[in-house]
N, C-alpha and C positions, 0 to 999 in steps of 0.2 A: 882773312887768310885761312885756307883749308889746311888741315893737319893730317889728312888720311893718306896713307901709302897706297898708290894705285894698285899695287899687287894684291891688296886685300879686298878690293871692291866686289869681286865676283861672289864672295861668300857672305856678304853682310847686308845686302839690300833687302833680302826677303823678310826679316823681322819688321823692318819699317813698313814694307808693303802690307804685312799682316796687321800692324797697328793702324794703318790707314783704312784697311778693309773693315776693321772692327769699329772705328768711329763712324764710317759711312753706313755700316749695318745699323748702328744705333740711331743715325739720323733718319733712315728711311724705313725702319721697321714699323713706324707709326702709320705710314701712308696707306697701306692696304686695309688698315683697321678703321679708316675714316668712315666707311659705311657702317661699321659696328657702333661707333660713337654717335653717329647721326641717327640711326634707326633704332638702336637699342638703349640709348642713354638720354634721348630727348634733346640733344644739342642741335641748334638750327644749322642749316648748310653754311651760313656766313660764319658762325662761331667755329664750326669745325675747320673751315678753311683758314680762319685766323690762327687756330692751333697749328695748322700746317706751316703757316708763315712765321709763327712765334720763334721758331729756332733760328730764323735769320737774325733776330735780335741778339742772339748769342754768337752767331757766326761772324757777323761783320766786325764787331770790336775785337774778337779773337784773331781774326785775320789781320786787321790793320795794325793791331798792337803786337800780337804774337809774332808775326813775321819779322818786323824790324827788331824786336827784342832778341829773336834767335840769331839775327845777323850780329848782334852786339855780344850776347852771352853764350852763344852756342845752340845747337839744335837739341841736344839731349834734355837740358833743363825745361824746355818748353814742350817737347813732344812726349816725354816719359809719362807725365800725369794725364795725358789726353784720354787713353782708354778708361782710366779710373773715373774721370769726370763723366764720360759717356755712360758708364755703368751706373753712376749715381743718378743720372737722368732717367735711365730705364727703371730703376727702383722706385723713384718718385712717381713716374707715370703709372706703374703697376699698382701703387698704393692709392692713387688718386683718380681712378677711372670714372668716378661720378662727380668729380670736383674740378671745376674749370681752373681755379688758381693753381692747383697742384699739377694738372696736365700742362698748363702753360709754363710753369716753373721747370718741369722735367724737360719740356721741349727746348727751353732756353739753354739748359745745361747740355743737352745733346748738341745744340748748335755751337756752344763754346768748344766742346771736344772736337767737333767736325772742323771748325775754323782752324784750330791748332793743327789738326791732322793735314788739312789741305795746304796751308801756308808753310808750316814748319816741316811737317812730314814730307811734303812734296819736294822741298828744297833739300832735305837730308837725303831723300831717295835719289835725287838728281846727282848729288855729289858722290854718293856711294856707287852710282852707275857710270862714273866718269870713264870707265874702260870701253864703253860702247856709245858711239855718237848717237844722240837723239833718244837713247833708251830711257833716260830719266823721265821725260814728259810722258812717254807711252806707258811706262810702268806705273807712274802716279795716276794717270787717267784710268788705266785698267784696274788698278787696285780700288780706286774709289767706285768705279762703275760696278765692279764685281761685288763690293760690299753693299751698294745700293740694291742691286738685283737680288742677291741671295738673301739679304736681310728682309726684303719685302716678301719674297717667296716663302721663306720659312715662317715668318710671322703670320702671313695669310693662311697657310695650311694649318698651323697650330690653332689659330683663332677660330677657324671653321670647323675643325674636326677633333681637336684634342681637348682634354679637360682644362679648366681654369683659363679660358680664352683671354681674359683681361690681364693675366699674370704670367703664364708660362712662356709666351713669346719673349718677354722681357728678361726672364730668368736665363733663358738660353743665351741671350746677348751678354748678360753679366758674366757668364762662364767664359765666353769667347774673349771678353775684354780682359779678364784675369790672365788668360793664356797669352794674349798679346802683350800685356804689361811685363810678364816674366820674360818673354822673348826679347823685348826691347832693352832689357838691362845690360846685355852684353854687347850691344852695338857700339862701335867706336865713334867718337866725336869727329865731325868733319869741319867744324868751324871753331877756330881758336878764339877764346874769350879775349876781347879787346882790353888791353891794360891802359891805353891812353885815349880812352873814348871821350868824346865831347858830351854835350848835354843830351839827355834822353829825347828832348824835343827835336834836336837835330837828327837823331836816329830815326824818328818817325817821318822825316822828310824822305821822299822817294824821287830822286831827280829824274829817273827814266820814265816816271809816270807822265811827264810832259813831252816825251818823244813823239814826234809827228805821226809816225806809223802806229804807235800804240793808241793815240787819241783818235785817229781817223779810220783805222782799219779794225783794230782789236776791240776797242770799247763799244762801237756800235753793234758788234756781233755778240758781245758777251751776254746781254740780257736774254737773248734767244736760246741760250744753252738750257736754262731751267724753265723757260717758258715752254719750250717743246716738251721737256720731260714732265713738268707738272700738269700740262694739259692731258698728256697720255695716261698718267697713272694717278691723278688726283681728280681732275674734272670729269673725264670720260667714265670712270667707274661709277660716279654718282649718277650720271645720266643713264647708265645701263643697269642700275640697281634693280629695277622692276622688270628687266628684260633679259636677265641672265639665269633664269631657272631658280633652283632652290639654294644655290650657293653663291650669294652675292659677294661675300667676303673673299672666298676662294677665287672668284672671277676677277675681283679687284686686284688681288695678288697676281693673278695670271697676266693681266694687262701690264702691271708693273714689271714683271719678269720679262715679258715679251719686249717691252720698250727698252729696258735696260740691257737685256741680252743682245738686242740688236745694236744698241750703242756700244757695248763691249766688243762685239765682233767687228764692227766697222772701224774701230780704232786701229786694228792691225792693217787695214787698208789705208788708213790715213797717212801712215808714214811713207807709203808709195806715192801718194798724191802730193804730199807736202813738199815744198821747195822754198829755199830762201830767196829765190829770185822774184817771186810774185805771191799774191794772196790766193792762189788757186784752190788750196784746201779749204780756206774759209769761205770762198765763194761757192764751192761745191756743197758745203754744209748749209749755207743759207738757201741754196736752191732746193735741197732736200726738205728743209723746213717749210718752204713755200708749198711744196707738194703735200707734205704732211698736214699742214693747216687746212689745205683744200680738202683732203680726204677726211679729216676729222669733222669738217662742216657737214659732209655727206653722212658720216657715221652718226652725228648728233641728230640728223633728220630722220634717217631710216631706222636707227636703233636696232641693228642686227649684230649678232655676235661676230660673224666673219668680217664685217666692215669695221667694227670696233678694233678687232685684232690687227687688221691691216693698217689702220690709221696709227695705232700704237707702235707698230713695228717701224713705220716710216718716220714718225716723230722721234722714236728712239735713235734711229740712224742719224737724224739731224742733230740731236743732242750729242751723241758720241763724237761725230765728226767736228762739231763746233768746239767741243771741249778740248780734244787733243790738238786740233789745229791752233786754237787760241793759246794753249800752253806752249806749243812749239814756238810761236811768235814771241811770247813773253820771254822764253829762255834765250832767244836770240837778241832781244832788245835790252834785257836787264844788264846793268853794270855789275862788276864783280862784288860790290858791296850792298846791292839792293835786290838781289834775286828773290829772297823771301818777301820783301816788301812789295815788289811789283806783282809777284804771284798773288799776294793778298788782295791787291787792288783788283786784279782780274777776277778772282773768285768772288769778291764782294759784289761786283757788278753782275756777275752771272746769277747770283742768288736773288737779285731783284725780280727775277722771273717767278719766284715763288709767291709774289704778291698777286700774280695774275688770277689764280683761282678765286681768291677773295674778291678781287675787283669785279670779275665776271659775275660772281654770285650777287654782289651788291647791285650791279647794273640791272640784272634780270629781276631782282626783287623790287627795285625801285620803279621799274617800267614793265610791270607784268602785262604780257600780251603784245606789247609794243616792240620789245627787243627780245630776240631769241638767241640761244646758243649757236645755232647754225649761222646766223647773220654775224655774230661776233667773231666766229672763226674765219669767215670770209674776210672780214676786216683785218684779222690777224694775218691772213695770207697776203693781203695787199701790202700791209706794213712790212712784212718780211721781204717781199719783192722790192719795195722801195729801198730797204736796207741793202739788199744785194746790189742794186744799181749804184747806190751811194758808195759802198765799199769798193766796187769795181772802178769807179771813176777816181776815187782817192788813191787807190793802189796804183793806177796808171800814172797819175800825177806824181806820186812819190817816186816811182821808178824813173820817170823822165827827169826829175830834179836831181837824181843821184849823180 
């Protein structure tokens, strides 16, 4: 049961959006610095990509447990500590720049914070935006994408040109997290604590996760969200490191900003394309990803700056459209008592895409000369096209059966 007076919604969603931006900033500030850790600290490409994926270890349980817990106990108790956890992750990463266990630990904490922000913050934001139909999904997606983009851009610029490149980017994030925590304190609760709740195990069950449309349309699309993003701003910068002049870290950040800014911008278009009557927006997202994977295969072959930027921009558009259209579907499918839980399931599957850089690095390392990145990206384009066909067929079948 929600407890918020509709008349207060227009003044209260911004602090939650700031909190989500702060945890997203903490989750992605590490990404443009992958080049620095790989070339300046002696970590292998596979290990660096494992660091990138490590925060998924924190994200997934935080999503799957935090979302349902917030349905039971309210949004505030779960979301309020998220920026502080993100700050703790940044501090540990700053202190452990030469130590793999510390870097991994910091990344896991960043993931825990981001998982809480995505599932709990996203649900809180949706409920605080009840005065505008569809605004919750758009505001949540744009808050996260804005945090991912600005965090990557600021971290890359500071690491390239400012003093203390291994520390200063993270201290900036700590300050932002403190501001976000203070802002969240005054936000009203939207979910009444359940006085007659059943067992916690029952709360962790998410009935709408078995919904036919969720299983056949949303879930197949979800892994492509961060597959597209991670290829654009984690894999491509590594390939371009020796082909981007004297500023490889700054160029890595630029690719991230281009991809995520494109993703941010297209989310405003997404609401015009999205409709409850069919999966048009999701299919547009998958079509963009097919084009993006094709372009990145060319970029990985020619290794030129303009081609890399174009591929990153198109992949970013695919990421942004897939994210917002998936969230719109989730918010239509979820029952009144499992919105946070179903949001958590969706986000958990999207983050499987962050395993792709490590998988690609392992394949190329194990089969040197036999398998190349351009070939792997062509395979990715084919898989994305097959997903598009599958989703289109299932969507048509679902609509016919209604």
